[in-house]
PDB file of the backbone (N, CA, C, O) and the ligand in Angstrom, with CONECT records:
HET     ZN  A 101       1
ATOM      1  N   UNK A   1     188.934 133.170 111.191  1.00  0.00           N
ATOM      2  CA  UNK A   1     189.674 132.093 111.849  1.00  0.00           C
ATOM      3  C   UNK A   1     190.206 131.072 110.851  1.00  0.00           C
ATOM      4  O   UNK A   1     190.581 129.967 111.244  1.00  0.00           O
ATOM      5  N   UNK A   2     190.245 131.413 109.597  1.00  0.00           N
ATOM      6  CA  UNK A   2     190.709 130.438 108.619  1.00  0.00           C
ATOM      7  C   UNK A   2     192.227 130.327 108.646  1.00  0.00           C
ATOM      8  O   UNK A   2     192.943 131.323 108.743  1.00  0.00           O
ATOM      9  N   UNK A   3     192.685 129.115 108.560  1.00  0.00           N
ATOM     10  CA  UNK A   3     194.126 128.870 108.551  1.00  0.00           C
ATOM     11  C   UNK A   3     194.564 128.555 107.135  1.00  0.00           C
ATOM     12  O   UNK A   3     193.798 128.048 106.316  1.00  0.00           O
ATOM     13  N   UNK A   4     195.815 128.871 106.878  1.00  0.00           N
ATOM     14  CA  UNK A   4     196.380 128.559 105.583  1.00  0.00           C
ATOM     15  C   UNK A   4     196.459 127.049 105.412  1.00  0.00           C
ATOM     16  O   UNK A   4     197.004 126.341 106.259  1.00  0.00           O
ATOM     17  N   UNK A   5     195.920 126.577 104.326  1.00  0.00           N
ATOM     18  CA  UNK A   5     195.925 125.141 104.099  1.00  0.00           C
ATOM     19  C   UNK A   5     197.211 124.750 103.382  1.00  0.00           C
ATOM     20  O   UNK A   5     197.551 125.293 102.331  1.00  0.00           O
ATOM     21  N   UNK A   6     197.894 123.821 103.961  1.00  0.00           N
ATOM     22  CA  UNK A   6     199.136 123.366 103.362  1.00  0.00           C
ATOM     23  C   UNK A   6     198.894 122.084 102.581  1.00  0.00           C
ATOM     24  O   UNK A   6     198.144 121.206 103.007  1.00  0.00           O
ATOM     25  N   UNK A   7     199.541 122.000 101.441  1.00  0.00           N
ATOM     26  CA  UNK A   7     199.397 120.816 100.622  1.00  0.00           C
ATOM     27  C   UNK A   7     200.254 119.674 101.153  1.00  0.00           C
ATOM     28  O   UNK A   7     199.908 118.501 101.006  1.00  0.00           O
ATOM     29  N   UNK A   8     201.363 120.028 101.765  1.00  0.00           N
ATOM     30  CA  UNK A   8     202.266 119.009 102.283  1.00  0.00           C
ATOM     31  C   UNK A   8     201.999 118.787 103.765  1.00  0.00           C
ATOM     32  O   UNK A   8     201.596 119.697 104.490  1.00  0.00           O
ATOM     33  N   UNK A   9     202.229 117.591 104.178  1.00  0.00           N
ATOM     34  CA  UNK A   9     202.166 117.322 105.604  1.00  0.00           C
ATOM     35  C   UNK A   9     203.392 117.950 106.265  1.00  0.00           C
ATOM     36  O   UNK A   9     204.406 118.186 105.608  1.00  0.00           O
ATOM     37  N   UNK A  10     203.295 118.214 107.541  1.00  0.00           N
ATOM     38  CA  UNK A  10     204.412 118.893 108.212  1.00  0.00           C
ATOM     39  C   UNK A  10     205.688 118.064 108.171  1.00  0.00           C
ATOM     40  O   UNK A  10     205.646 116.837 108.253  1.00  0.00           O
ATOM     41  N   UNK A  11     206.812 118.742 108.045  1.00  0.00           N
ATOM     42  CA  UNK A  11     208.093 118.046 108.001  1.00  0.00           C
ATOM     43  C   UNK A  11     208.870 118.237 109.297  1.00  0.00           C
ATOM     44  O   UNK A  11     209.974 117.719 109.465  1.00  0.00           O
ATOM     45  N   UNK A  12     208.280 118.978 110.185  1.00  0.00           N
ATOM     46  CA  UNK A  12     208.906 119.175 111.490  1.00  0.00           C
ATOM     47  C   UNK A  12     207.832 119.186 112.550  1.00  0.00           C
ATOM     48  O   UNK A  12     206.696 119.591 112.303  1.00  0.00           O
ATOM     49  N   UNK A  13     208.198 118.742 113.713  1.00  0.00           N
ATOM     50  CA  UNK A  13     207.261 118.828 114.821  1.00  0.00           C
ATOM     51  C   UNK A  13     208.054 119.073 116.100  1.00  0.00           C
ATOM     52  O   UNK A  13     209.204 118.656 116.235  1.00  0.00           O
ATOM     53  N   UNK A  14     207.415 119.746 117.012  1.00  0.00           N
ATOM     54  CA  UNK A  14     208.100 120.076 118.252  1.00  0.00           C
ATOM     55  C   UNK A  14     207.174 119.777 119.414  1.00  0.00           C
ATOM     56  O   UNK A  14     205.978 120.064 119.363  1.00  0.00           O
ATOM     57  N   UNK A  15     207.731 119.206 120.448  1.00  0.00           N
ATOM     58  CA  UNK A  15     206.953 118.927 121.640  1.00  0.00           C
ATOM     59  C   UNK A  15     206.789 120.208 122.443  1.00  0.00           C
ATOM     60  O   UNK A  15     207.769 120.882 122.758  1.00  0.00           O
ATOM     61  N   UNK A  16     205.558 120.537 122.768  1.00  0.00           N
ATOM     62  CA  UNK A  16     205.302 121.768 123.515  1.00  0.00           C
ATOM     63  C   UNK A  16     205.635 121.600 124.992  1.00  0.00           C
ATOM     64  O   UNK A  16     205.671 122.577 125.740  1.00  0.00           O
ATOM     65  N   UNK A  17     205.875 120.376 125.405  1.00  0.00           N
ATOM     66  CA  UNK A  17     206.131 120.118 126.822  1.00  0.00           C
ATOM     67  C   UNK A  17     207.624 120.110 127.149  1.00  0.00           C
ATOM     68  O   UNK A  17     208.040 120.699 128.146  1.00  0.00           O
ATOM     69  N   UNK A  18     208.425 119.454 126.326  1.00  0.00           N
ATOM     70  CA  UNK A  18     209.834 119.288 126.683  1.00  0.00           C
ATOM     71  C   UNK A  18     210.786 119.857 125.644  1.00  0.00           C
ATOM     72  O   UNK A  18     211.991 119.919 125.889  1.00  0.00           O
ATOM     73  N   UNK A  19     210.280 120.272 124.497  1.00  0.00           N
ATOM     74  CA  UNK A  19     211.150 120.873 123.499  1.00  0.00           C
ATOM     75  C   UNK A  19     211.764 119.885 122.530  1.00  0.00           C
ATOM     76  O   UNK A  19     212.614 120.248 121.716  1.00  0.00           O
ATOM     77  N   UNK A  20     211.336 118.638 122.616  1.00  0.00           N
ATOM     78  CA  UNK A  20     211.792 117.622 121.669  1.00  0.00           C
ATOM     79  C   UNK A  20     211.398 118.033 120.246  1.00  0.00           C
ATOM     80  O   UNK A  20     210.280 118.481 119.991  1.00  0.00           O
ATOM     81  N   UNK A  21     212.357 117.862 119.330  1.00  0.00           N
ATOM     82  CA  UNK A  21     212.083 118.199 117.936  1.00  0.00           C
ATOM     83  C   UNK A  21     212.335 116.989 117.057  1.00  0.00           C
ATOM     84  O   UNK A  21     213.328 116.278 117.214  1.00  0.00           O
ATOM     85  N   UNK A  22     211.422 116.774 116.135  1.00  0.00           N
ATOM     86  CA  UNK A  22     211.581 115.719 115.156  1.00  0.00           C
ATOM     87  C   UNK A  22     211.543 116.314 113.761  1.00  0.00           C
ATOM     88  O   UNK A  22     210.914 117.344 113.519  1.00  0.00           O
ATOM     89  N   UNK A  23     212.218 115.655 112.868  1.00  0.00           N
ATOM     90  CA  UNK A  23     212.152 116.025 111.462  1.00  0.00           C
ATOM     91  C   UNK A  23     211.702 114.799 110.679  1.00  0.00           C
ATOM     92  O   UNK A  23     212.143 113.680 110.940  1.00  0.00           O
ATOM     93  N   UNK A  24     210.820 115.029 109.721  1.00  0.00           N
ATOM     94  CA  UNK A  24     210.299 113.920 108.915  1.00  0.00           C
ATOM     95  C   UNK A  24     211.340 113.467 107.910  1.00  0.00           C
ATOM     96  O   UNK A  24     211.871 114.270 107.143  1.00  0.00           O
ATOM     97  N   UNK A  25     211.625 112.174 107.921  1.00  0.00           N
ATOM     98  CA  UNK A  25     212.545 111.599 106.949  1.00  0.00           C
ATOM     99  C   UNK A  25     211.726 110.842 105.918  1.00  0.00           C
ATOM    100  O   UNK A  25     211.186 109.770 106.192  1.00  0.00           O
ATOM    101  N   UNK A  26     211.644 111.418 104.731  1.00  0.00           N
ATOM    102  CA  UNK A  26     210.774 110.833 103.708  1.00  0.00           C
ATOM    103  C   UNK A  26     211.338 109.517 103.178  1.00  0.00           C
ATOM    104  O   UNK A  26     210.606 108.715 102.599  1.00  0.00           O
ATOM    105  N   UNK A  27     212.629 109.296 103.375  1.00  0.00           N
ATOM    106  CA  UNK A  27     213.233 108.062 102.871  1.00  0.00           C
ATOM    107  C   UNK A  27     212.810 106.854 103.686  1.00  0.00           C
ATOM    108  O   UNK A  27     212.543 105.781 103.144  1.00  0.00           O
ATOM    109  N   UNK A  28     212.755 107.041 104.973  1.00  0.00           N
ATOM    110  CA  UNK A  28     212.345 105.928 105.826  1.00  0.00           C
ATOM    111  C   UNK A  28     210.902 106.060 106.268  1.00  0.00           C
ATOM    112  O   UNK A  28     210.373 105.208 106.981  1.00  0.00           O
ATOM    113  N   UNK A  29     210.259 107.170 105.823  1.00  0.00           N
ATOM    114  CA  UNK A  29     208.858 107.427 106.162  1.00  0.00           C
ATOM    115  C   UNK A  29     208.631 107.372 107.668  1.00  0.00           C
ATOM    116  O   UNK A  29     207.707 106.718 108.151  1.00  0.00           O
ATOM    117  N   UNK A  30     209.468 108.049 108.372  1.00  0.00           N
ATOM    118  CA  UNK A  30     209.316 108.078 109.818  1.00  0.00           C
ATOM    119  C   UNK A  30     209.954 109.351 110.370  1.00  0.00           C
ATOM    120  O   UNK A  30     210.711 110.040 109.686  1.00  0.00           O
ATOM    121  N   UNK A  31     209.625 109.638 111.618  1.00  0.00           N
ATOM    122  CA  UNK A  31     210.202 110.800 112.285  1.00  0.00           C
ATOM    123  C   UNK A  31     211.584 110.477 112.804  1.00  0.00           C
ATOM    124  O   UNK A  31     211.812 109.417 113.387  1.00  0.00           O
ATOM    125  N   UNK A  32     212.504 111.396 112.589  1.00  0.00           N
ATOM    126  CA  UNK A  32     213.837 111.288 113.134  1.00  0.00           C
ATOM    127  C   UNK A  32     214.050 112.458 114.082  1.00  0.00           C
ATOM    128  O   UNK A  32     213.524 113.548 113.859  1.00  0.00           O
ATOM    129  N   UNK A  33     214.810 112.235 115.123  1.00  0.00           N
ATOM    130  CA  UNK A  33     215.096 113.312 116.056  1.00  0.00           C
ATOM    131  C   UNK A  33     215.911 114.387 115.337  1.00  0.00           C
ATOM    132  O   UNK A  33     216.946 114.108 114.733  1.00  0.00           O
ATOM    133  N   UNK A  34     215.420 115.602 115.420  1.00  0.00           N
ATOM    134  CA  UNK A  34     216.098 116.707 114.761  1.00  0.00           C
ATOM    135  C   UNK A  34     217.399 117.042 115.484  1.00  0.00           C
ATOM    136  O   UNK A  34     217.523 116.875 116.697  1.00  0.00           O
ATOM    137  N   UNK A  35     218.367 117.520 114.697  1.00  0.00           N
ATOM    138  CA  UNK A  35     219.650 117.912 115.277  1.00  0.00           C
ATOM    139  C   UNK A  35     219.855 119.399 115.010  1.00  0.00           C
ATOM    140  O   UNK A  35     219.816 119.857 113.867  1.00  0.00           O
ATOM    141  N   UNK A  36     220.072 120.135 116.087  1.00  0.00           N
ATOM    142  CA  UNK A  36     220.330 121.564 115.978  1.00  0.00           C
ATOM    143  C   UNK A  36     221.645 121.890 116.646  1.00  0.00           C
ATOM    144  O   UNK A  36     221.874 121.521 117.798  1.00  0.00           O
ATOM    145  N   UNK A  37     222.508 122.578 115.928  1.00  0.00           N
ATOM    146  CA  UNK A  37     223.833 122.937 116.442  1.00  0.00           C
ATOM    147  C   UNK A  37     224.587 121.716 116.953  1.00  0.00           C
ATOM    148  O   UNK A  37     225.277 121.768 117.971  1.00  0.00           O
ATOM    149  N   UNK A  38     224.437 120.617 116.220  1.00  0.00           N
ATOM    150  CA  UNK A  38     225.153 119.397 116.570  1.00  0.00           C
ATOM    151  C   UNK A  38     224.591 118.683 117.780  1.00  0.00           C
ATOM    152  O   UNK A  38     225.191 117.743 118.301  1.00  0.00           O
ATOM    153  N   UNK A  39     223.416 119.148 118.227  1.00  0.00           N
ATOM    154  CA  UNK A  39     222.828 118.568 119.431  1.00  0.00           C
ATOM    155  C   UNK A  39     221.490 117.939 119.088  1.00  0.00           C
ATOM    156  O   UNK A  39     220.631 118.582 118.485  1.00  0.00           O
ATOM    157  N   UNK A  40     221.315 116.694 119.468  1.00  0.00           N
ATOM    158  CA  UNK A  40     220.044 116.023 119.228  1.00  0.00           C
ATOM    159  C   UNK A  40     218.980 116.576 120.155  1.00  0.00           C
ATOM    160  O   UNK A  40     219.161 116.653 121.370  1.00  0.00           O
ATOM    161  N   UNK A  41     217.860 116.959 119.547  1.00  0.00           N
ATOM    162  CA  UNK A  41     216.790 117.559 120.337  1.00  0.00           C
ATOM    163  C   UNK A  41     215.877 116.459 120.862  1.00  0.00           C
ATOM    164  O   UNK A  41     214.729 116.315 120.444  1.00  0.00           O
ATOM    165  N   UNK A  42     216.427 115.697 121.787  1.00  0.00           N
ATOM    166  CA  UNK A  42     215.693 114.533 122.276  1.00  0.00           C
ATOM    167  C   UNK A  42     214.627 114.900 123.293  1.00  0.00           C
ATOM    168  O   UNK A  42     213.639 114.182 123.443  1.00  0.00           O
ATOM    169  N   UNK A  43     214.818 116.009 123.990  1.00  0.00           N
ATOM    170  CA  UNK A  43     213.843 116.408 124.998  1.00  0.00           C
ATOM    171  C   UNK A  43     213.885 115.476 126.189  1.00  0.00           C
ATOM    172  O   UNK A  43     214.905 114.853 126.486  1.00  0.00           O
ATOM    173  N   UNK A  44     212.765 115.396 126.855  1.00  0.00           N
ATOM    174  CA  UNK A  44     212.670 114.547 128.043  1.00  0.00           C
ATOM    175  C   UNK A  44     212.351 113.113 127.640  1.00  0.00           C
ATOM    176  O   UNK A  44     211.468 112.855 126.822  1.00  0.00           O
ATOM    177  N   UNK A  45     213.095 112.189 128.240  1.00  0.00           N
ATOM    178  CA  UNK A  45     212.962 110.780 127.873  1.00  0.00           C
ATOM    179  C   UNK A  45     211.567 110.250 128.189  1.00  0.00           C
ATOM    180  O   UNK A  45     211.007 109.462 127.427  1.00  0.00           O
ATOM    181  N   UNK A  46     211.023 110.679 129.293  1.00  0.00           N
ATOM    182  CA  UNK A  46     209.746 110.121 129.738  1.00  0.00           C
ATOM    183  C   UNK A  46     208.568 111.049 129.456  1.00  0.00           C
ATOM    184  O   UNK A  46     207.471 110.869 129.985  1.00  0.00           O
ATOM    185  N   UNK A  47     208.819 112.029 128.625  1.00  0.00           N
ATOM    186  CA  UNK A  47     207.753 112.955 128.259  1.00  0.00           C
ATOM    187  C   UNK A  47     206.744 112.240 127.354  1.00  0.00           C
ATOM    188  O   UNK A  47     207.112 111.385 126.548  1.00  0.00           O
ATOM    189  N   UNK A  48     205.479 112.603 127.501  1.00  0.00           N
ATOM    190  CA  UNK A  48     204.444 112.006 126.661  1.00  0.00           C
ATOM    191  C   UNK A  48     204.401 112.658 125.276  1.00  0.00           C
ATOM    192  O   UNK A  48     203.717 112.171 124.376  1.00  0.00           O
ATOM    193  N   UNK A  49     205.116 113.731 125.117  1.00  0.00           N
ATOM    194  CA  UNK A  49     205.247 114.473 123.860  1.00  0.00           C
ATOM    195  C   UNK A  49     203.907 114.951 123.286  1.00  0.00           C
ATOM    196  O   UNK A  49     203.118 114.187 122.729  1.00  0.00           O
ATOM    197  N   UNK A  50     203.710 116.214 123.452  1.00  0.00           N
ATOM    198  CA  UNK A  50     202.533 116.878 122.887  1.00  0.00           C
ATOM    199  C   UNK A  50     203.019 117.660 121.680  1.00  0.00           C
ATOM    200  O   UNK A  50     203.619 118.726 121.820  1.00  0.00           O
ATOM    201  N   UNK A  51     202.756 117.121 120.484  1.00  0.00           N
ATOM    202  CA  UNK A  51     203.357 117.702 119.289  1.00  0.00           C
ATOM    203  C   UNK A  51     202.635 118.965 118.849  1.00  0.00           C
ATOM    204  O   UNK A  51     201.408 119.055 118.841  1.00  0.00           O
ATOM    205  N   UNK A  52     203.452 119.919 118.490  1.00  0.00           N
ATOM    206  CA  UNK A  52     202.949 121.231 118.109  1.00  0.00           C
ATOM    207  C   UNK A  52     202.614 121.262 116.616  1.00  0.00           C
ATOM    208  O   UNK A  52     203.023 122.168 115.890  1.00  0.00           O
ATOM    209  N   UNK A  53     201.869 120.260 116.182  1.00  0.00           N
ATOM    210  CA  UNK A  53     201.411 120.270 114.794  1.00  0.00           C
ATOM    211  C   UNK A  53     199.913 120.045 114.783  1.00  0.00           C
ATOM    212  O   UNK A  53     199.368 119.274 115.574  1.00  0.00           O
ATOM    213  N   UNK A  54     199.271 120.732 113.873  1.00  0.00           N
ATOM    214  CA  UNK A  54     197.818 120.648 113.833  1.00  0.00           C
ATOM    215  C   UNK A  54     197.382 120.279 112.421  1.00  0.00           C
ATOM    216  O   UNK A  54     196.692 121.040 111.743  1.00  0.00           O
ATOM    217  N   UNK A  55     197.804 119.087 111.995  1.00  0.00           N
ATOM    218  CA  UNK A  55     197.412 118.606 110.674  1.00  0.00           C
ATOM    219  C   UNK A  55     195.907 118.480 110.594  1.00  0.00           C
ATOM    220  O   UNK A  55     195.270 118.997 109.676  1.00  0.00           O
ATOM    221  N   UNK A  56     195.353 117.792 111.562  1.00  0.00           N
ATOM    222  CA  UNK A  56     193.912 117.796 111.741  1.00  0.00           C
ATOM    223  C   UNK A  56     193.655 118.545 113.032  1.00  0.00           C
ATOM    224  O   UNK A  56     194.057 118.109 114.112  1.00  0.00           O
ATOM    225  N   UNK A  57     192.992 119.658 112.909  1.00  0.00           N
ATOM    226  CA  UNK A  57     192.852 120.528 114.060  1.00  0.00           C
ATOM    227  C   UNK A  57     191.808 119.974 115.013  1.00  0.00           C
ATOM    228  O   UNK A  57     190.603 120.125 114.811  1.00  0.00           O
ATOM    229  N   UNK A  58     192.306 119.329 116.057  1.00  0.00           N
ATOM    230  CA  UNK A  58     191.408 118.764 117.045  1.00  0.00           C
ATOM    231  C   UNK A  58     191.167 119.792 118.156  1.00  0.00           C
ATOM    232  O   UNK A  58     192.036 120.601 118.480  1.00  0.00           O
ATOM    233  N   UNK A  59     190.021 119.736 118.697  1.00  0.00           N
ATOM    234  CA  UNK A  59     189.753 120.595 119.834  1.00  0.00           C
ATOM    235  C   UNK A  59     190.519 120.069 121.049  1.00  0.00           C
ATOM    236  O   UNK A  59     190.755 118.869 121.187  1.00  0.00           O
ATOM    237  N   UNK A  60     190.881 120.965 121.886  1.00  0.00           N
ATOM    238  CA  UNK A  60     191.678 120.592 123.042  1.00  0.00           C
ATOM    239  C   UNK A  60     190.806 119.873 124.066  1.00  0.00           C
ATOM    240  O   UNK A  60     189.759 120.361 124.491  1.00  0.00           O
ATOM    241  N   UNK A  61     191.282 118.706 124.435  1.00  0.00           N
ATOM    242  CA  UNK A  61     190.564 117.935 125.437  1.00  0.00           C
ATOM    243  C   UNK A  61     191.081 118.336 126.814  1.00  0.00           C
ATOM    244  O   UNK A  61     192.277 118.259 127.096  1.00  0.00           O
ATOM    245  N   UNK A  62     190.184 118.750 127.634  1.00  0.00           N
ATOM    246  CA  UNK A  62     190.575 119.204 128.959  1.00  0.00           C
ATOM    247  C   UNK A  62     190.626 118.022 129.914  1.00  0.00           C
ATOM    248  O   UNK A  62     189.651 117.288 130.073  1.00  0.00           O
ATOM    249  N   UNK A  63     191.761 117.855 130.536  1.00  0.00           N
ATOM    250  CA  UNK A  63     191.911 116.768 131.501  1.00  0.00           C
ATOM    251  C   UNK A  63     191.670 117.345 132.896  1.00  0.00           C
ATOM    252  O   UNK A  63     192.404 118.210 133.372  1.00  0.00           O
ATOM    253  N   UNK A  64     190.629 116.841 133.522  1.00  0.00           N
ATOM    254  CA  UNK A  64     190.263 117.372 134.837  1.00  0.00           C
ATOM    255  C   UNK A  64     190.796 116.431 135.908  1.00  0.00           C
ATOM    256  O   UNK A  64     190.606 116.679 137.098  1.00  0.00           O
TER     257      UNK A  64
HETATM  258 ZN    ZN A 101     207.986 115.980 125.012  1.00  0.00          ZN2+
END
């Protein structure tokens, strides 16, 4: 179950709920909305955004 350890932090993240994509902008040290095919991947405005990155692999918390 070992995962490949990356030296760099992720430069992209995607919301598993709405498809929102962000790209890391190292110049401003913040996430910017990714643009694909000239379209901003903003996703759902009111989505809570569950990012598909596991920098620190947390166990999934089950909401009952
Ligand atoms: Zn989302």
